[in-house]
C-alpha positions as a Markdown table, in Angstrom:
| # | Residue | x | y | z |
|---|---|---|---|---|
| 1 | Met | -257.1 | 14.3 | 54.7 |
| 2 | Lys | -258.8 | 17.7 | 55.0 |
| 3 | Phe | -258.2 | 20.7 | 52.8 |
| 4 | Cys | -259.2 | 24.3 | 53.0 |
| 5 | Pro | -258.3 | 27.1 | 50.6 |
| 6 | Leu | -257.9 | 30.1 | 53.0 |
| 7 | Phe | -256.9 | 32.7 | 50.4 |
| 8 | Ser | -255.8 | 32.4 | 46.8 |
| 9 | Gly | -254.9 | 35.2 | 44.4 |
| 10 | Ser | -252.4 | 37.8 | 43.3 |
| 11 | Ser | -253.0 | 39.6 | 46.6 |
| 12 | Gly | -252.1 | 36.7 | 48.9 |
| 13 | Asn | -252.1 | 32.9 | 49.3 |
| 14 | Ala | -252.5 | 30.4 | 52.1 |
| 15 | Thr | -253.8 | 26.9 | 52.0 |
| 16 | Tyr | -254.6 | 24.5 | 54.9 |
| 17 | Ile | -254.2 | 20.7 | 54.6 |
| 18 | Ala | -254.4 | 18.3 | 57.5 |
| 19 | Thr | -254.7 | 14.7 | 58.5 |
| 20 | Glu | -255.7 | 13.2 | 61.9 |
| 21 | Asp | -252.3 | 14.0 | 63.4 |
| 22 | Cys | -250.7 | 16.7 | 61.2 |
| 23 | Ala | -251.8 | 20.2 | 60.1 |
| 24 | Leu | -249.9 | 22.3 | 57.6 |
| 25 | Leu | -250.1 | 25.5 | 55.7 |
| 26 | Ile | -248.9 | 25.9 | 52.1 |
| 27 | Asp | -247.6 | 29.6 | 52.1 |
| 28 | Val | -248.5 | 32.4 | 54.4 |
| 29 | Gly | -249.0 | 35.3 | 52.0 |
| 30 | Leu | -251.1 | 37.6 | 54.1 |
| 31 | Pro | -250.6 | 39.0 | 57.6 |
| 32 | Ala | -250.4 | 36.4 | 60.3 |
| 33 | Ser | -253.5 | 37.9 | 62.0 |
| 34 | Thr | -255.5 | 37.5 | 58.8 |
| 35 | Ile | -254.5 | 33.8 | 58.6 |
| 36 | Glu | -255.4 | 33.3 | 62.2 |
| 37 | Arg | -258.9 | 34.7 | 61.7 |
| 38 | Ala | -259.4 | 32.6 | 58.6 |
| 39 | Leu | -258.3 | 29.4 | 60.5 |
| 40 | Arg | -260.6 | 30.2 | 63.4 |
| 41 | Gln | -263.6 | 30.8 | 61.1 |
| 42 | Asn | -263.2 | 27.1 | 60.1 |
| 43 | Gly | -262.8 | 25.9 | 63.7 |
| 44 | Ile | -259.0 | 25.5 | 63.4 |
| 45 | Asp | -256.7 | 26.5 | 66.2 |
| 46 | Pro | -253.7 | 28.3 | 64.7 |
| 47 | Ser | -251.5 | 26.7 | 67.3 |
| 48 | Ser | -252.2 | 23.3 | 65.8 |
| 49 | Ile | -250.2 | 24.1 | 62.6 |
| 50 | Gly | -247.2 | 21.9 | 62.6 |
| 51 | Gly | -245.4 | 23.2 | 59.5 |
| 52 | Ile | -245.4 | 25.7 | 56.7 |
| 53 | Leu | -244.5 | 24.7 | 53.2 |
| 54 | Val | -243.2 | 27.5 | 51.0 |
| 55 | Thr | -243.7 | 27.5 | 47.3 |
| 56 | His | -241.4 | 30.5 | 46.5 |
| 57 | Glu | -240.3 | 33.8 | 47.8 |
| 58 | His | -242.7 | 36.3 | 46.2 |
| 59 | Ser | -244.5 | 38.5 | 48.7 |
| 60 | Asp | -248.0 | 37.2 | 48.0 |
| 61 | His | -246.7 | 33.8 | 49.4 |
| 62 | Ile | -244.6 | 34.8 | 52.3 |
| 63 | Ala | -245.9 | 38.2 | 53.7 |
| 64 | Gly | -247.0 | 36.7 | 57.0 |
| 65 | Leu | -244.5 | 33.8 | 57.1 |
| 66 | Gly | -242.0 | 35.1 | 59.7 |
| 67 | Pro | -244.6 | 36.4 | 62.2 |
| 68 | Phe | -246.7 | 33.3 | 62.0 |
| 69 | Ser | -243.7 | 31.0 | 62.5 |
| 70 | Arg | -242.4 | 33.1 | 65.4 |
| 71 | Arg | -245.8 | 33.4 | 67.1 |
| 72 | Tyr | -246.5 | 29.7 | 67.1 |
| 73 | Asp | -243.0 | 28.2 | 66.9 |
| 74 | Val | -243.8 | 26.6 | 63.6 |
| 75 | Pro | -241.1 | 24.9 | 61.3 |
| 76 | Val | -240.8 | 26.4 | 57.8 |
| 77 | Tyr | -239.9 | 24.1 | 54.9 |
| 78 | Ala | -238.3 | 25.5 | 51.7 |
| 79 | Asn | -235.4 | 24.6 | 49.4 |
| 80 | Leu | -232.1 | 26.3 | 49.8 |
| 81 | Pro | -232.4 | 28.8 | 46.9 |
| 82 | Thr | -235.8 | 29.9 | 48.3 |
| 83 | Trp | -234.3 | 30.3 | 51.8 |
| 84 | Asp | -231.5 | 32.5 | 50.2 |
| 85 | Ala | -234.1 | 34.6 | 48.3 |
| 86 | Met | -236.2 | 35.0 | 51.5 |
| 87 | Asn | -233.3 | 36.4 | 53.4 |
| 88 | Gly | -234.3 | 39.9 | 54.6 |
| 89 | Lys | -237.9 | 39.4 | 53.7 |
| 90 | Val | -239.4 | 37.3 | 56.5 |
| 91 | Gly | -237.3 | 38.3 | 59.5 |
| 92 | Ala | -235.7 | 35.8 | 61.9 |
| 93 | Val | -236.8 | 32.2 | 61.8 |
| 94 | Ala | -235.5 | 30.1 | 64.7 |
| 95 | Thr | -232.7 | 27.9 | 63.5 |
| 96 | Lys | -234.5 | 24.7 | 64.7 |
| 97 | Asn | -237.5 | 25.8 | 62.6 |
| 98 | Ala | -235.6 | 26.5 | 59.3 |
| 99 | Arg | -236.0 | 23.2 | 57.4 |
| 100 | Val | -234.4 | 22.6 | 54.0 |
| 101 | Phe | -235.5 | 20.1 | 51.4 |
| 102 | Thr | -234.4 | 19.2 | 47.9 |
| 103 | Asn | -236.8 | 19.4 | 45.0 |
| 104 | Gly | -238.0 | 15.9 | 44.0 |
| 105 | Gln | -237.0 | 14.3 | 47.3 |
| 106 | Asp | -239.9 | 13.0 | 49.4 |
| 107 | Phe | -240.0 | 13.7 | 53.1 |
| 108 | Tyr | -242.5 | 13.4 | 56.0 |
| 109 | Ile | -244.0 | 15.8 | 58.4 |
| 110 | Gly | -245.8 | 13.7 | 61.0 |
| 111 | Asp | -247.9 | 11.1 | 59.2 |
| 112 | Met | -248.1 | 13.1 | 55.9 |
| 113 | Gly | -245.8 | 12.3 | 53.0 |
| 114 | Ile | -244.7 | 15.3 | 51.0 |
| 115 | Arg | -243.1 | 15.5 | 47.6 |
| 116 | Pro | -241.9 | 19.0 | 46.4 |
| 117 | Phe | -241.6 | 19.3 | 42.6 |
| 118 | Ser | -240.1 | 22.0 | 40.5 |
| 119 | Thr | -242.5 | 24.4 | 38.7 |
| 120 | Pro | -241.8 | 26.9 | 35.9 |
| 121 | His | -241.9 | 30.4 | 37.5 |
| 122 | Asp | -239.7 | 33.4 | 37.6 |
| 123 | Ser | -238.4 | 32.9 | 41.1 |
| 124 | Ala | -235.3 | 31.4 | 42.7 |
| 125 | Ser | -236.6 | 27.8 | 42.7 |
| 126 | Ser | -240.4 | 27.6 | 42.9 |
| 127 | Val | -242.1 | 24.3 | 43.8 |
| 128 | Gly | -245.5 | 22.7 | 43.9 |
| 129 | Tyr | -246.4 | 20.0 | 46.4 |
| 130 | Ser | -248.0 | 16.6 | 46.4 |
| 131 | Leu | -249.1 | 15.5 | 49.8 |
| 132 | Phe | -250.0 | 11.8 | 50.6 |
| 133 | Tyr | -251.9 | 10.2 | 53.5 |
| 134 | Lys | -253.6 | 6.7 | 53.6 |
| 135 | Gly | -253.8 | 6.4 | 49.9 |
| 136 | Lys | -255.0 | 9.9 | 49.3 |
| 137 | Gln | -253.1 | 12.5 | 47.2 |
| 138 | Phe | -253.5 | 16.3 | 47.1 |
| 139 | Thr | -251.4 | 18.1 | 44.5 |
| 140 | Tyr | -250.9 | 21.9 | 44.6 |
| 141 | Met | -249.5 | 23.8 | 41.6 |
| 142 | Thr | -249.9 | 27.5 | 41.1 |
| 143 | Asp | -247.5 | 30.2 | 39.8 |
| 144 | Ile | -246.8 | 28.1 | 36.7 |
| 145 | Gly | -246.0 | 29.7 | 33.4 |
| 146 | Cys | -247.0 | 26.6 | 31.5 |
| 147 | Phe | -248.5 | 23.2 | 32.2 |
| 148 | Ser | -245.7 | 20.8 | 31.3 |
| 149 | Ala | -245.7 | 17.0 | 30.8 |
| 150 | Ser | -243.8 | 16.7 | 34.1 |
| 151 | Leu | -246.6 | 18.6 | 35.9 |
| 152 | Leu | -249.2 | 16.3 | 34.4 |
| 153 | Glu | -247.3 | 13.3 | 35.5 |
| 154 | Glu | -247.0 | 14.7 | 39.0 |
| 155 | Ala | -250.8 | 15.2 | 39.2 |
| 156 | Lys | -251.8 | 11.8 | 37.9 |
| 157 | Gly | -253.8 | 9.9 | 40.4 |
| 158 | Ala | -254.5 | 12.9 | 42.7 |
| 159 | Asp | -257.8 | 13.0 | 44.5 |
| 160 | Leu | -257.7 | 16.8 | 44.2 |
| 161 | Val | -255.5 | 19.1 | 42.2 |
| 162 | Phe | -255.2 | 22.8 | 43.0 |
| 163 | Leu | -254.4 | 24.4 | 39.7 |
| 164 | Glu | -253.7 | 28.0 | 38.7 |
| 165 | Ser | -256.1 | 29.9 | 36.5 |
| 166 | Asn | -254.5 | 33.3 | 36.7 |
| 167 | His | -255.7 | 35.6 | 33.9 |
| 168 | Asp | -258.0 | 36.0 | 30.9 |
| 169 | Leu | -255.8 | 36.7 | 27.9 |
| 170 | Asp | -257.9 | 39.5 | 26.5 |
| 171 | Met | -258.3 | 41.2 | 29.8 |
| 172 | Leu | -254.5 | 41.1 | 30.4 |
| 173 | Lys | -253.6 | 42.2 | 26.9 |
| 174 | Asn | -256.1 | 45.1 | 26.9 |
| 175 | Gly | -255.5 | 46.0 | 30.5 |
| 176 | Lys | -253.5 | 48.7 | 32.2 |
| 177 | Tyr | -250.4 | 46.7 | 33.1 |
| 178 | Pro | -247.2 | 48.0 | 31.6 |
| 179 | Ala | -245.8 | 46.0 | 28.6 |
| 180 | Tyr | -242.9 | 44.5 | 30.6 |
| 181 | Leu | -245.3 | 43.1 | 33.2 |
| 182 | Lys | -247.6 | 41.7 | 30.5 |
| 183 | Arg | -244.6 | 39.9 | 28.9 |
| 184 | Arg | -243.6 | 38.5 | 32.3 |
| 185 | Ile | -247.1 | 37.1 | 33.1 |
| 186 | Leu | -247.5 | 35.6 | 29.6 |
| 187 | Ser | -244.0 | 34.0 | 29.5 |
| 188 | Asn | -243.4 | 30.3 | 30.2 |
| 189 | Arg | -242.1 | 31.3 | 33.6 |
| 190 | Gly | -245.1 | 33.6 | 34.4 |
| 191 | His | -248.6 | 32.6 | 35.2 |
| 192 | Leu | -251.1 | 30.1 | 33.7 |
| 193 | Ser | -253.9 | 31.7 | 31.7 |
| 194 | Asn | -257.6 | 30.6 | 31.9 |
| 195 | Lys | -257.2 | 29.1 | 28.4 |
| 196 | Asp | -254.1 | 27.1 | 29.4 |
| 197 | Ala | -255.8 | 26.0 | 32.6 |
| 198 | Gly | -258.7 | 24.8 | 30.5 |
| 199 | Asp | -256.4 | 22.8 | 28.3 |
| 200 | Ala | -254.7 | 21.4 | 31.4 |
| 201 | Leu | -258.1 | 20.3 | 32.8 |
| 202 | Ile | -258.7 | 18.2 | 29.7 |
| 203 | Lys | -255.4 | 16.4 | 30.2 |
| 204 | Leu | -256.0 | 16.0 | 33.9 |
| 205 | Cys | -259.4 | 14.5 | 33.3 |
| 206 | Glu | -258.0 | 12.1 | 30.7 |
| 207 | Ser | -255.4 | 11.1 | 33.2 |
| 208 | Gly | -258.0 | 10.1 | 35.8 |
| 209 | Val | -258.2 | 13.2 | 38.0 |
| 210 | Arg | -261.8 | 13.8 | 39.0 |
| 211 | Arg | -261.6 | 16.9 | 41.2 |
| 212 | Val | -259.9 | 20.2 | 40.6 |
| 213 | Met | -259.9 | 23.6 | 42.3 |
| 214 | Leu | -258.9 | 26.6 | 40.3 |
| 215 | Gly | -256.9 | 29.3 | 42.1 |
| 216 | His | -254.5 | 32.2 | 42.1 |
| 217 | Leu | -257.0 | 34.4 | 40.1 |
| 218 | Ser | -255.7 | 37.8 | 39.2 |
| 219 | Arg | -257.6 | 40.7 | 40.7 |
| 220 | Glu | -257.1 | 42.9 | 37.7 |
| 221 | Asn | -257.2 | 40.5 | 34.8 |
| 222 | Asn | -259.7 | 37.8 | 35.8 |
| 223 | Thr | -263.0 | 37.1 | 37.5 |
| 224 | Glu | -264.5 | 33.9 | 39.0 |
| 225 | Asp | -267.2 | 33.8 | 36.2 |
| 226 | Val | -264.7 | 34.3 | 33.4 |
| 227 | Ala | -262.3 | 31.6 | 34.8 |
| 228 | Arg | -265.2 | 29.2 | 35.4 |
| 229 | Asp | -266.8 | 29.8 | 31.9 |
| 230 | Thr | -263.4 | 29.3 | 30.2 |
| 231 | Ala | -262.8 | 26.0 | 32.0 |
| 232 | Leu | -266.3 | 24.7 | 31.3 |
| 233 | Ala | -266.2 | 25.6 | 27.6 |
| 234 | Ala | -262.8 | 23.8 | 27.3 |
| 235 | Leu | -264.2 | 20.6 | 28.9 |
| 236 | Ile | -267.5 | 20.6 | 27.0 |
| 237 | Gly | -265.7 | 21.3 | 23.7 |
| 238 | His | -263.7 | 18.2 | 24.3 |
| 239 | Gly | -266.7 | 16.0 | 25.1 |
| 240 | Ile | -266.1 | 16.0 | 28.8 |
| 241 | Lys | -269.1 | 16.5 | 31.1 |
| 242 | Pro | -268.4 | 19.0 | 33.9 |
| 243 | Phe | -269.5 | 18.0 | 37.4 |
| 244 | Thr | -270.0 | 14.4 | 36.0 |
| 245 | Asp | -266.7 | 13.5 | 34.6 |
| 246 | Ile | -264.8 | 16.1 | 36.7 |
| 247 | Ser | -265.7 | 18.5 | 39.5 |
| 248 | Ile | -264.5 | 22.1 | 39.3 |
| 249 | Gly | -264.3 | 24.6 | 42.1 |
| 250 | Ile | -262.8 | 28.0 | 42.5 |
| 251 | Ala | -260.7 | 29.3 | 45.5 |
| 252 | Arg | -261.6 | 32.8 | 46.4 |
| 253 | Arg | -259.2 | 35.7 | 46.9 |
| 254 | Asn | -260.5 | 37.3 | 50.0 |
| 255 | Thr | -262.9 | 34.8 | 51.5 |
| 256 | Pro | -261.8 | 31.6 | 53.3 |
| 257 | Gly | -263.2 | 28.5 | 51.8 |
| 258 | Arg | -264.8 | 25.7 | 53.7 |
| 259 | Leu | -263.1 | 22.5 | 54.9 |
| 260 | Val | -263.2 | 19.8 | 52.3 |
| 261 | Gln | -262.7 | 16.1 | 53.0 |
| 262 | Leu | -260.7 | 14.2 | 50.5 |
């Protein structure tokens, strides 16, 4: 199983995950042409994509969804509330390519097992995903207002967890965002702070997870250094050795990452 964080942040999200016989995108939150270039930079033919998994209907996750699906005749997978919420936002998707799943019910695309699970976010019915192949598990969870016990249970045993670390609390509280937007982000259906991500890392490590990538960093209220330092401080403060007990990476907002073998 191979994984590549193409883009991750408040300005757009797209993640590549593939096996020997199946290649998928989780979200297409930037223009299709931008996603194409990012794939090609990693030696990936865009026409090899066999499916798009949608987490939810916010624009930073679906901005290029319709054009990419139409250009390459790619099936799109989402739950029914998300399909309803995307109506009028993504343009026409061919009937044969509009696939519907139910949260919590496993399904397959090619040789990859997929489990969509509900996440706490202010959208119609947002999900994260666990993907399975030959004993390997990749779990993706961003746009989560809190790290619940059910999310921890979902991530247990994963070979890599992609976890939100959206904002620094002080930067957000003292920043220029209007009060209503700050309240939304800070709510249990908003976005996970660096501090909460640090607490989640401790729980993940204690559950046996040894590899985590932090993502969906805010452009205005976070930096890579601040997110990393907060995560490392949380782990060290709990007696956990970063890069020995658990490996931490950060997905970048504007620069495609490299292919990682799980």
